[in-house]
N, C-alpha and C positions, 0 to 999 in steps of 0.2 A: 186437500191436506186439512180439512175440516175437524174441528177437534171432536165432533161426535159420529163422525164419520168411519171411526177406527184407527188403528194405527200401522196398519200392514205397511201402506206406501212408503211412509217415512223412514219406519225402523227397518224396513228391507235393505236398504242403504244407508247404513247410520254414518260411516264416512261422508259419503256425497252429501247426505243430509247435513250434516254438522257443519260442513264448508258451506252450504245455503245459507244455513243461518247466520255464519258470521259475515257472510258477502252484504246479506240484507240488512242487518243491525247495523245502526250509526248512532254514535254516542254523542252526547250532548252535556257540553259543561262539566266534562270528566277532567280533571287534572292527569294528565300522564308525567311520570317522573322523567325528568330533566338531569338526573343523577345518579350516581349509585348509592349503596350502601355498603353492605359487603360484598368483595367480590374474589370469587374463587377461582382459581387457576391448576387445572391438572396438567402437570408437564409430561407425565408418561403414564403408561397403560401396566406396565411392567414393575416387578418387584423382584429383589433376590433372597428376601426373607418367608414368602409365601406362607404366611399365619394361617391354620386352617379354620379361623373365624373371620377371614377377611370380607367385609361386605363386598369389597370390588371383585373377589375371587381372584387377586392379582398373583401373579409368579413369573418366570421368565419365558412363559409361551405366548407369542405373538400369535394375536387375533388374525385370521387370515381374512377379514373382511373389513378391519379398522385399521386407520392408522394409530400408532402407539407413541407418538410424540410429536410436537411441532418443530416446522424447520426454521433455521434461524429468521429468513424475512417473516416467516407466519408470527413468529415470537415477536419481532418487531414491531409488525403491525399490530398485536396483541397488546404490547406495552402501550402503543400511542391510544388505543382504544382504553385500556386502563384509567390512563391519566385522563382523558376527555371525560371519564364518567365521573371523576371528582368523586370517586368513592371514598370513604372514610377509613376502610380498612381492606388490606389486599390478605388473601389466606392461599399461601402456597402450599398445596395439599394433596391428596391422592386419588385419584384411580389407581394409581401406583406409589412408585417410591421417586418423589421429585429429584433426591440426591444423584439417580442415576442420570439427570441432566444439570447437573452441578453449574456447569457453564450458563446455563438458562437462569439457573438461580442467583448467579453473580449478576448477569445481565439486568436481571429485574432490579435486584438491590440497588444498583448503580444508577438507572434509570426512571424507577418511578416517583410519582409525586404522591403518593398518597402518604396521609400522615402516620398511618401505622401498617405494618407488617406482620404476619405470624407464619411461620415454616413449620410444617408436621414433617415427621420422618421416622423412620423406624429405628434409626441409629445404627445400622450395621457397621456404617464406616469407623464407629468408635472401639473397633477390637485391638487399635493399637494407638496408644497416647500420642505419639507422634504424627499418626496420619490426624488425629481429631484435632491437634493444635495447628497444623497445617491448613485444614479448611476452614477452621474458625476464623483465621488469622484472613485467609482469603475473602471471606463473607466481610470481615472487619474492614478491610482494604476497599472492596466494593462499596460499602456504606459511605466511605470515606471520599470516594469519587464522587458521590451525589451532592447535586448543590444543595438539595434540601432531604437530607437523610431521616428515612422514615424512623420513628421508634419500631423496633423489631426485636418479636420474642421467637426463639427456636424452641421447638418444643418435641420432645424424644415420645414416641409411644411406648410404654413399659408394661407389660402383663405378660400371664403365665402363657399365651401364645405367641408372643413374640420369644418369649425366652425358652420355649420347647417346639418352635419351628423347625422345619427342614434344615434351613440355615440360621441355628438359633441368633439372638444377640442377649448376651449374659449378663447378668448384672453387673460383672467388672467392666463390661464393654460400657456399659451406662457411666460406671464410675470413671473411666479413662475422659470421658467426656467433659464430665463435672469437672474433675482436675484438670482438664487442659483449659477450660474456660476460667477456672479459679487463677489460674498462671498466666494467662492472657489479660483477662477482664476488657474483653473485646467489648465494640460500640453496639451490641446486641444481648439482650436479656437470655436467659435460659430456665426452662421449665420443663414439667413432663405432662402425660395424659394418659389415662388408664381406664378401666372397668371397674364398676362397683363390686362385682364379685371379687375382686383383688384387694379391696380395701383392708387395710391391716398385714397384707402380705407384703407387696411389691414396696410398698412404702417404707414400711420396716426394714425390709433387706436391702434397700439402696443407703437408706440410713446406716446402717451398720458399716456398709461398704466404705460411705464416708466419713465415719465417726460423727454423724451428725444426730439430730433428733427430729421428730414430727411433731407438728403443731396442727391443731384441726381449726380450720376458718369457718366453714360451714357443712353441708349435708354433704358437700360434692366436691369441696377444696381443701387440700392440707398444704403445708409447706414443710418442706426439706429443711430444718436450720444447719448451716454448716456451723464448724466449731468457731469461725470469726463472725458470727452472727447474719450473714449473708442467708436469704430465704430464698429457695427455688420452689415455685409453685407447683404443684399437682393436682390436676383435676380428673375426676373419676367420672365418667359418662354411662350412659346405662348400656347395659349387655344387649346388643341386637342378634336376632337372627336372621340375618338377610346374607346375601352373596354364600359364600361356603360356609358360615355360620348355619345354615338352613338344615344343613346334615348334622348338625350337632344337638345334644339332648336338650328337650324343652325345660326340665328342670333344672338347667344353668339360668333361667331367669329367676330363680327362687332368691338369688343374692344380688338381685337389682331391682330399682323402680320400673315401673312402667313408664311410657314417655308420657302420659298425661301426669303422673305424679313429679316427674324429673321437671318437665318445661312449665309446670303451673305458676312458678315465682316469675317466668318470663312473659306471662300474658300481660297483654295491654288493658285486658277488660276480663271479666269472667267468663270463662270459657273461650277466651279469644286468643288464639295463639296467631300470629301474623309473620311467619318467617320471609316472606317475601319482599319485606322491606325492612328487616332488622338487619343491625350490625350485630352479627353474632359475636358474644362474648362471655360465655359460660365461665371464665377465669375471673371476671371481674363481679361475677353474680347477677348478670343482668344481660337481656338482650335490648338492646337501646332501640327504642323506635325511632326511624328517619322517614324522610319525605322521598327517599332514593328508592331503588330497587336493588335487591341481592342477585348478582348476577354468577352463573357458573361457565366456565369455558373449558370445555375438554381437551383431551389432548387431538384427539380427532378432528376440531376444528367446529364443533357442536356445540352451540352456547344456548343459554335459556335463563329465564327469571327462577332462582331457586324456591322451590316452594310454591311458585305461583304460576307455573306453566303447564299445561296438558301435554302428555307424553307424545303426542303428534304436531306438536305446535314448536318444535325445537327448530333453530336457525343454524345453516352453515355460515361461520364468520370468514368473509371475503375483503373484510376492511372497510365494514360498514360504519357509518356514524352513530353514535349512542341514540341519540332521539329518532333516527330512523328505526332501530331495532325494538325501541320502547313502543313506537307506533304499533308496529306489527306485533309486539305480544299482546297489547292492551286492545286488539282488535276482536280478541276472543273474550266473550262474557265470561268465561271460567275465570283468567286473570283477573277480571274485576272482582269477582266473587271472593278470591283466595287473598286479595290486597284487602278488601272491604271488612270480610268475615273470619278469614285466618282456615288453617287445616282443621280444626275441629268442626267448624260448620260443614266442610265439605265431608269429613266422615260423617256426621250424621244424616246428611242428605242420601249418602251412596247406603247406609245402614238401611233406611227404610226403600231404598230402590231394590238394592241386592244384599242380603244379608251375608251370603256367602263371601262376596269378595269383601266386603269389610270385614268380616273375621278375618281371613286370610291377611289382609293387608295391617291391620292391626296386632296380629300374631306374632309380627316379623319384630315389633318393639323397636321401629327404627323410623324417626321422624323425616330422613333424609329420603327415604323411598316411599314414604305413606301416599302422597298425591299421585304419583307414576302407579302405584300397585293399585289405590282406589278407582282409577280413571283407565285401568288397562282394557277392561272390556269397551269394544266400540259402542254399544248399545247404552251402556252407562254413561259414557264422555257425551254421547247425543243427549239424553236424558238431564244431565247435568247442565249442558249448554242451554237447553230450552227453560230450563226453570232459572239460570242465572239472567239472561236473556229477558224472560217475562218479568222478573222482578227488576230490570233496569227501567224497562219501558213502564210498568206500574209506576214507578217513583220518577218517572218525567226525564230519567238520565239518558234515555235512547229512545230513537223511533225507528221505524223500519220503512225503508223505502225499496221501491223497484221490485218488491214482490208479494204481490196481494194475498197470496195463500199465507205465507208466514206471517205478514201483518195480522191476517185473521186469525191464525194460530196464536199469536203470544198477546194478542188482546181480547180474546173470548173471555167469557165470564165464566166458563166451567172452570173446573178443577182439573189444573192442568198436571199436578205433582199425582194425583190419582192416576189420571191417564198415563204418564210417563211409568207410573209402578208397573200398572198392567202390562204396559208393552213391555218393559225389561223382563217381569218375570213370565210374560207370555213367550218371549223368545227361549226363554231358559228352559222351557218344558219341552 
């Protein structure tokens, strides 16, 4: 495995070689998070609306090889895990439509100890104001049963794709939810989220439905101001060409910012976007830095650090302690790289190794899938592991134990970047 002896042996088995590097590298004096920042939980992989732009490609078709929801015992274990993480915010969101597991939403609201909760839904359940009122009342009652009720925001996704979906959510349906909320004034706030190409469209339509006005907050936030002065926030995110949207026209991106443009206000330093430790909060105009880790728990039981975990490093949730999970994720030099320098640094590194993989990942305009897409090829993932490990060794933040060949590789004076680039591009040819 000498650095000047070619790269055939190492890159012939990139998966095995990557595991070998991870086993050999021992981190020194590196703090591993002992708490969460943002926690994302996906309650279902299914969705009755089936939008044609869905990043999860969700509909009501069950995937034959994956679980599509957590069982009640699994959910209770997950709640214990969420509470143990001491996260600052819980996001009940999608893989699919969380209201398909409405009892699970109620269970979360009555048991979690996080200070803030955000629930994202398609709002299909608002087709009748009476039903919207019933569900809002049940969520309010669940929060009242919580000894430490979190500040909760219910956000409905409103855009042309929901409105024109196979099972559409029309503007009057959103109006039904808003009117029911106005009537009840439950212990949770109401807001909306959309896509940038629909600015001046869905917000204006909803305002007309409610007899309201629209106020601009900043480049991506507006407020629907009701006649009584109550303001409902609406956030416009970038349009993403991932999931089902990959089949749509690229020219739809003309009405949206790139992820680089959109996330620049949230950078913790110049060209430094570290989502792996952020409290996601575009609606408040910032992604707050945190010493914790952002965790995603999927409905099939897999979990990982959001924008901080290579795609082959996900764990299956079986009631682990939070610290144990963090130790496992942080064994990987790639996680340290993403936490230390963020997703743009990863993108720049992959651009030098494999321009085609970089271009395809960035073209999706989706920061949620960026890390997974950039690290999808096995040889690229190995190369980034090597470069991240070498930097930690050079900085005195890691040593290599029990594998002399890996030690020589990561401490040699030759240009490892050029070597890895030649290896990846040679594999491609």
